[in-house]
C-alpha positions in Angstrom: -4.2 171.3 -138.6 -1.4 170.6 -140.7 -2.6 169.9 -144.4 -4.5 173.7 -144.5 -2.4 175.5 -142.3 1.2 175.7 -143.5 2.3 177.2 -140.3 1.7 174.0 -138.5 3.2 172.1 -140.7 6.2 173.7 -140.8 6.7 173.8 -137.0 6.1 169.8 -137.1 8.6 169.4 -140.1 11.3 171.6 -138.1 10.4 170.6 -134.6 13.4 169.2 -132.6 15.7 169.3 -136.0 13.1 167.0 -137.7 12.8 164.5 -135.1 9.2 163.7 -136.1 10.0 163.2 -139.8 13.4 160.8 -138.7 11.1 158.7 -136.3 8.4 158.1 -138.5 10.8 157.3 -141.3 12.7 154.6 -139.2 9.4 153.2 -138.0 8.3 153.0 -141.3 11.3 150.9 -142.2 10.4 148.5 -139.0 7.1 147.8 -140.1 8.0 147.2 -143.8 10.4 144.4 -142.5 7.9 143.1 -139.4 5.0 142.6 -141.8 6.7 140.1 -143.7 7.6 138.0 -140.4 4.1 138.2 -139.3 2.2 137.7 -142.8 -1.2 137.8 -142.3 -2.5 136.4 -145.7 -0.3 133.2 -145.0 -1.4 132.7 -141.4 -5.0 132.5 -141.8 -6.4 129.6 -139.8 -10.0 128.0 -141.3 -12.3 126.8 -138.7 -13.7 123.4 -139.9 -17.3 123.0 -139.9 -17.9 126.7 -139.2 -19.8 129.2 -141.2 -17.9 132.0 -139.8 -14.9 134.2 -141.2 -11.4 132.6 -141.1 -10.0 133.2 -137.7 -6.3 134.2 -137.3 -3.2 132.6 -135.5 -2.0 134.4 -132.5 1.2 136.0 -134.7 -1.8 137.5 -137.3 -2.8 139.9 -134.2 0.9 141.1 -134.1 0.5 141.4 -138.0 -2.5 144.0 -137.8 -0.8 146.0 -135.4 1.8 146.5 -137.4 -0.7 147.2 -140.8 -2.5 149.9 -138.4 0.9 151.1 -137.2 1.8 151.6 -140.8 -1.2 153.3 -141.9 -0.9 155.5 -139.0 2.8 156.7 -139.8 1.8 156.9 -143.9 -0.8 159.1 -142.5 1.8 161.5 -140.8 4.3 161.8 -143.6 1.5 162.2 -146.2 0.5 165.5 -143.9 4.2 166.7 -143.5 4.8 166.3 -147.5 1.5 167.5 -148.8 2.2 170.4 -151.5 5.4 171.3 -149.1 9.2 171.7 -151.1 10.7 171.5 -147.7 9.3 168.7 -145.4 9.2 166.4 -149.3 13.1 167.0 -149.6 13.7 166.5 -145.6 11.3 163.4 -145.5 13.3 161.8 -148.9 16.5 162.4 -147.4 16.0 160.0 -144.7 17.9 156.1 -145.0 16.1 154.3 -147.6 12.6 155.8 -147.2 12.1 156.3 -150.6 12.7 152.5 -151.3 10.6 151.4 -148.3 7.7 153.6 -149.6 8.3 151.8 -153.5 8.6 148.2 -151.7 5.0 149.3 -149.6 3.6 149.9 -153.0 4.8 146.7 -155.0 5.6 144.0 -152.1 4.0 144.8 -148.9 0.4 144.0 -149.9 1.5 140.3 -150.6 1.7 139.8 -147.0 -1.3 140.9 -145.8 -5.4 140.2 -146.5 -6.7 140.9 -150.0 -9.2 143.3 -148.4 -6.5 145.8 -146.9 -3.9 145.6 -149.7 -5.5 148.6 -151.7 -5.1 150.9 -148.6 -1.4 150.5 -148.1 -0.9 150.3 -152.0 -2.6 154.2 -152.1 -0.9 155.3 -149.2 2.6 154.5 -150.6 1.7 155.6 -153.8 0.2 159.3 -152.3 3.4 159.7 -150.3 5.7 159.3 -153.5 4.1 161.8 -155.4 3.9 164.1 -152.3 7.8 163.4 -152.4 8.6 163.8 -156.1 5.9 166.6 -157.1 8.3 169.6 -155.7 11.4 167.6 -155.3 14.3 167.2 -158.0 16.2 165.2 -155.6 13.5 162.8 -155.0 12.8 162.4 -158.5 16.3 161.2 -159.0 16.5 159.0 -156.3 13.3 157.1 -157.0 14.2 157.1 -160.9 17.7 155.8 -160.3 16.3 153.0 -158.2 16.1 149.1 -159.2 13.0 147.3 -157.8 11.3 144.1 -158.2 8.1 144.3 -160.3 4.8 144.4 -158.3 4.4 140.9 -157.1 1.3 140.8 -158.7 1.8 142.2 -162.0 4.1 140.9 -165.2 7.0 142.6 -166.9 6.8 142.9 -170.6 9.8 140.9 -172.0 10.5 141.5 -175.9 7.2 142.6 -176.2 5.5 139.8 -174.1 3.8 140.9 -171.1 2.5 137.3 -170.2 6.1 136.2 -168.8 7.3 137.5 -165.5 10.4 139.2 -165.4 12.4 138.0 -162.7 15.4 140.3 -160.7 15.5 144.0 -160.7 13.7 146.4 -162.8 14.4 150.3 -162.8 11.7 151.9 -160.9 9.8 153.6 -163.8 9.4 150.2 -165.8 7.8 148.5 -162.5 5.6 151.4 -162.1 4.5 151.4 -165.8 3.9 148.0 -165.7 1.9 148.6 -162.6 -0.3 151.3 -164.5 -0.8 148.8 -167.6 -2.1 145.8 -165.3 -4.4 148.2 -163.3 -5.5 149.8 -166.5 -6.5 146.8 -168.0 -8.2 145.2 -164.8 -10.1 148.3 -164.7 -11.4 148.1 -168.6 -12.2 144.5 -167.7 -14.3 144.8 -164.7 -16.0 147.9 -167.0 -17.0 145.7 -169.5 -18.0 142.7 -167.1 -20.6 145.0 -165.1 -21.7 146.8 -168.4 -22.4 142.5 -169.9 -23.6 141.7 -166.3 -26.2 144.8 -166.4 -27.5 144.2 -170.3 -27.7 140.1 -169.3 -29.9 141.0 -166.1 -33.2 138.8 -166.9 -36.4 140.6 -167.3 -38.9 139.6 -164.7 -41.6 137.1 -165.8 -45.1 138.2 -165.8 -47.5 138.1 -162.7 -48.9 134.5 -163.2 -50.9 134.7 -159.9 -54.0 135.9 -161.6 -55.8 137.7 -164.6 -57.6 140.6 -165.6 -61.3 139.9 -166.5 -64.3 141.9 -167.9 -66.9 142.2 -164.9 -70.1 144.7 -165.3 -68.3 147.1 -167.6 -65.3 147.0 -165.7 -61.9 145.2 -165.4 -61.1 143.4 -162.3 -58.1 141.6 -161.4 -59.1 137.8 -160.4 -56.7 135.5 -158.2 -55.9 132.3 -159.7 -56.1 129.0 -158.0 -53.3 127.1 -156.6 -51.0 130.3 -157.2 -47.6 130.0 -156.2 -46.9 133.4 -156.1 -45.4 133.9 -152.6 -42.7 131.1 -153.4 -41.9 132.8 -156.6 -41.4 136.3 -155.2 -39.1 134.8 -152.8 -36.9 133.3 -155.4 -37.3 136.3 -157.4 -36.2 138.6 -154.3 -33.2 135.8 -153.3 -32.0 135.9 -157.2 -31.9 140.0 -157.3 -29.6 140.1 -153.9 -27.0 137.5 -155.3 -27.4 139.8 -159.0 -26.8 143.3 -156.4 -24.0 141.5 -154.8 -22.5 140.4 -157.9 -22.6 144.1 -159.3 -21.5 145.6 -156.0 -18.5 143.4 -156.1 -17.7 144.5 -160.0 -18.0 148.2 -159.2 -15.8 148.0 -155.9 -13.1 146.2 -158.0 -13.5 148.7 -160.6 -13.1 151.4 -158.7 -10.1 150.1 -156.8 -8.2 149.3 -160.1 -9.1 153.1 -161.2 -7.7 154.7 -158.0 -4.4 152.6 -158.3 -4.1 153.3 -162.0 -4.5 157.3 -161.8 -2.3 157.4 -159.0 0.8 155.5 -160.5 -0.3 157.4 -163.5 -0.2 160.6 -161.7 3.4 159.7 -160.3 4.9 158.9 -163.6 3.5 162.5 -164.9 5.4 164.0 -161.6 8.4 161.9 -162.5 8.0 162.9 -166.4 8.2 166.9 -165.5 11.4 168.6 -166.2 12.9 165.5 -167.4 12.9 164.7 -171.5 14.8 161.6 -170.5 12.1 160.3 -168.1 9.6 161.1 -170.9 11.0 159.0 -173.4 11.6 156.2 -170.7 8.0 156.1 -170.3 7.1 156.7 -173.8 8.9 153.3 -174.8 7.0 151.3 -172.4 3.6 152.4 -173.0 1.5 150.6 -175.6 2.2 152.7 -179.3 4.3 155.3 -177.2 1.2 157.1 -176.5 0.5 158.6 -173.7 -3.3 159.0 -174.2 -3.8 156.0 -171.9 -2.4 157.7 -168.6 -3.8 161.2 -169.7 -7.7 159.7 -169.9 -7.2 157.9 -166.7 -6.0 160.8 -165.0 -9.3 163.0 -166.7 -11.4 160.3 -165.4 -10.3 160.4 -162.0 -10.1 164.4 -161.9 -13.8 164.2 -162.8 -14.5 161.8 -160.0 -12.4 164.1 -157.6 -14.4 167.4 -158.8 -17.4 165.2 -158.0 -16.5 164.3 -154.7 -14.0 166.9 -153.2 -14.2 170.6 -153.0 -13.0 172.4 -156.5 -9.4 173.8 -156.5 -7.9 171.7 -154.0 -3.9 171.1 -154.2 -4.9 167.2 -155.6 -7.0 168.5 -158.2 -4.5 171.1 -159.5 -1.4 169.0 -159.7 -3.6 166.1 -162.2 -4.6 169.1 -163.7 -1.1 170.0 -164.2 0.4 166.8 -165.1 -2.5 166.2 -167.8 -1.7 169.2 -169.6 2.2 168.3 -169.6 1.6 165.0 -170.7 -0.9 166.3 -174.0 1.8 168.3 -175.0 4.6 165.7 -174.5 
């Protein structure tokens, strides 16, 4: 209704002096505050002698409602800011909206269950991309921010990224560290998956019988005391375990790739029309080389070409950023 219809998008942006944007921004701030109070990751209650999934305390139900509300708000704001300079500028003007969204990317995921963190982080990154892509004001606002590093990443200290930096850092530095951590995790997951596939044991030859020549033809003769059924059952169980491990590796690899790609796209948007930001990002990348970002974006673009209609605004944005960074 809005993404594919600019007139509807403009109507909602302007409705009652942008009341939808104002209310959504205010609601997002409240959700961010409430999620830290109703910490679902902290409030898990494991039931003794039970094989069921962990149950949650009463407050965690409130936490889940807040998470659902946050996702819905992100959806509204993403639609209103998608490829729309007016919507992006109006949304970015709301009090603390950009810092709140940045916090949803870097800090909020620690307060929600592991399996929900990816969604919130990608929604936040997507909104930040929309906000800065067509608005110079929003780009300046984000770049001038100071923020803690992501709760699950480590910031470089004198070239040593094994130490966590305490306190505030620039937004660009926090985003570069998030990108490097996720890019490294994606490479590791890919390597582990490749090793896992190479190490898959070859099934043993069938020992339940043997071929024998009878009357000029070959015939399969069943062996006595065959343990075929037991062996087959064990092999099936092992294969199921191996398949689950492979799927877990593939899922983790995909999530890390997507977060790294979104972060690279956001950094690329910040670099456009800003030699200062280009220099800042370059100094934080290994060997000052943008190729680590463009390679990730190329993979993401190929993935989008396979799964989305060709020529969407997202693909155009990625292609534009890749072209810009290739010439930096």
